[in-house]
N, C-alpha and C positions, 0 to 999 in steps of 0.2 A: 504496500499501498503504500500512497505516494501520497503527502500532504504539504499543503501551505496554513503557519500555525502563525497567532496573532493575537500580542499581544502591548492592551491597556490599559493595564488596573492600575500602574501602582506610578513612580515618578519616570520609568523605565519603557520610552519603547521600541518595541520589538517581535520582529519578520521570521521567518524561518521557514525554507522550501528541506525536509530531508524525508528519504525511511526508512526500513527498518533498519539496514544495512550500515547507515552512514546519512548526514547532517551536508546538506547537497548548497547549502548556502545557509546564511544567517548573517543577519544586520540587530543592529539596537545602538537607538539613539538616545542620552541626559540629553537634553540642551535647552533654550528659552523658547523655543515652537512651545508651539501647540501639539498635543494628537491626530489632532483631526488635520492636521497641517501637512507634520510627517506621516501619517501613518501611510496612506497609499505612493507618494512616491517612494517611499522605502519599500514594500509591499512585491512594483516591477521589478525592481532596481535584485530581490532576492528569486526571484520569478527568471528574471532575468542572467543575471547570474549562476544559475542551478538549470540553464539553456534548457528552461520549458516553456509553456504558455499553461493558463487554468484550465484550458480544459480537459489539458489531459493527466488535470491529477484526480486523484479518488475521494478526496477530504478539503473541507477546508474547520482546525483546529483553534476552537477561541480560547483563549482563560476568558471567561464566565465571571471573577469573584470568589471575596471578597475583595475590595476593594477601594479605589478612590469608583462616585458613583459617577461621573459624566463620564474620566475615562472607562469606564468596564463599558459602558453605554457605547462608546466610539467603534469599541473595537469587538463588539458579540453587534451592533447594524455593521457594520463591513464586513463583516464575516454567513449572514444571512445571507448580507444581498448582492457577496460576492459567488456566495457556498449557487443563489435562488439564481443568477442571469445563468449560472454554467454551467449547471445542473448536478451542485453535487452536493455530497453527503455534510454535514457539524459533526463535530464531535466540538461537546463540551470540553475544560480541561478547569480545574478546581485553585485557582489561581496558591493557596495556600501549602496545597501537594506538589505542588510546581514546584515555591517556593527551595521544599524541603529537598529536591533530588537535584539542587541549582547549588549544593552545599560541598554537592560527592557525600565521600566514607568518614564518619562520626560513629562512634561506640558509646558514646555516649547520646541520648533526647536533642535532636533536633529544630526546632524553636522557630514557627518562623510566625513576625509574630509586619504586620502591616496600621503603619498611625488613624485613630478611628477620629480621631480630633479630643480636645475635652480631655485627656489623660485616657482613651481609653484605648485598645488594640483591639484590632478581629486576631484571631491567636488558636493554634493548633497546635502541639506534640506532634514528632515520632521518632517514632526508629527502625533505621534497620532497613527502611520506607515504610512501614507499618505503622494508622495509624493506629496513636492512643487516643483522639479524644478529638470531638469532632467541632470544625465550625462555630467559634462563635466569638460578640460580639463582646467584651466587659473590662474592665480597668486594672488598668494593668496592677497593679494587688492583687486581686480575683485571680485573676492570670498567673504569675504566678505564684501563690500561696497552694492552685491545683495542678500546677506542673511539679512544684518539690515534691510530691507526695511518688511520682513519676520514678526519680532515681534520684545520681548522684553529679552527672556533669551537664550540664548545660548551654549546647552552639545557639546564638540570636540572630537572625538577620533576616530585613528588609525593611521599606522605609520605617519601622519604627525602630528598628536601632537608635538612629540620628538625635531620635526626638527624649528618649527615652533612654537611652546608653547606660546615665552618669547613675539614677535611680533602682533599671535593672541591679545593675555593681552592688549602690549597698546594699538591695536588703539582700542579694544571695553572697554579694561575696567574690572567692577563687574561682564557684562554683559554676560561675557563667562563664563564657570567652563568646565571643563575638568570627563571627567568620571573615574572611580580610577582605579588600574593596570589590578584589575582583570576580569573588563569592558572592556576595550577599545583595546579590539582585536576583530577580527574574529570570530565567534563560527562552528563549521563546521554543529552543530547540529541547531543553528539561521535560516542559509541559508539551513537545510534542514527544518527548517518549512515554508520558500517561499515554498519552490516547493513541498512540499504537498500539501500547501493551492492550487496557482497559477497552480500549472502541467504543466507550458509550455512544455509536452514530443513532444522529437523530432527520430529520428533515432538515429544513431551514425555517421554517415554523416551528417548531421545536425546540428552538435553540432562546433562550432563553436567559438574561441575567442572575446572579445571585449578590443579595441584598445583605443579609441579614438584618436590616435593619430599613425603616421608609428614607426615600433619601429628605431629603431636608425640606425640598420642595412641598410632597404632601404633610409632611406636620404640622409647615405653615400651614396648610389649608386647612387641617383641623384644628389646629386651635381654631382661628379665623372663623370656624364653621362658628364651637364652641359655642367664641364670645357671642359673636352676632347669636346663638339662640338665647345663652343667659343672659342677651340683649331684648327679648323679647316678650 
């Protein structure tokens, strides 16, 4: 199976083309451009570098969240549109699971965290590729308490690390380690490996974003409706 993989769930925008045996091309960018501006040129570059066209692929895999609400929407919507236009299947990939794969081999707990703002993280825990906890949004302290019961050594990576590094170190001390910069972000090829292994294929209509909690716009709408009802 040959895939195009798209990731816009975090600060790094990425696209790759790969099959079961090799990564044919991979592009990532962390710059001042928005994902909406970077993604399609990156997809075109990935296809061109791989020497293939979209119609010759078998599926489009997209990192479906959790992560930035806007970023996740961009990646999922782009994957849906490309797959629909080319008649391809879609494969959703969990962002935290893909992050854990990006870390490489580690003999303790791999703890991917995405910044969820307001002192919260989207977090999970993995050991040797096996998921130990579900994706959850929670206060950093709650997350650390939860994973502390599962092991003695913890490797943190993801865009939540720069935000929470000092607090993690304060609470866990020497038990906490942090992935080096070149392994600390989600690589689209890591997401591609999960897509190839698990193959949760769906059509373009079945590919949906994973938010874990409602976007701010939705929460604000509910708040305004509640205030309006209270005033009546």
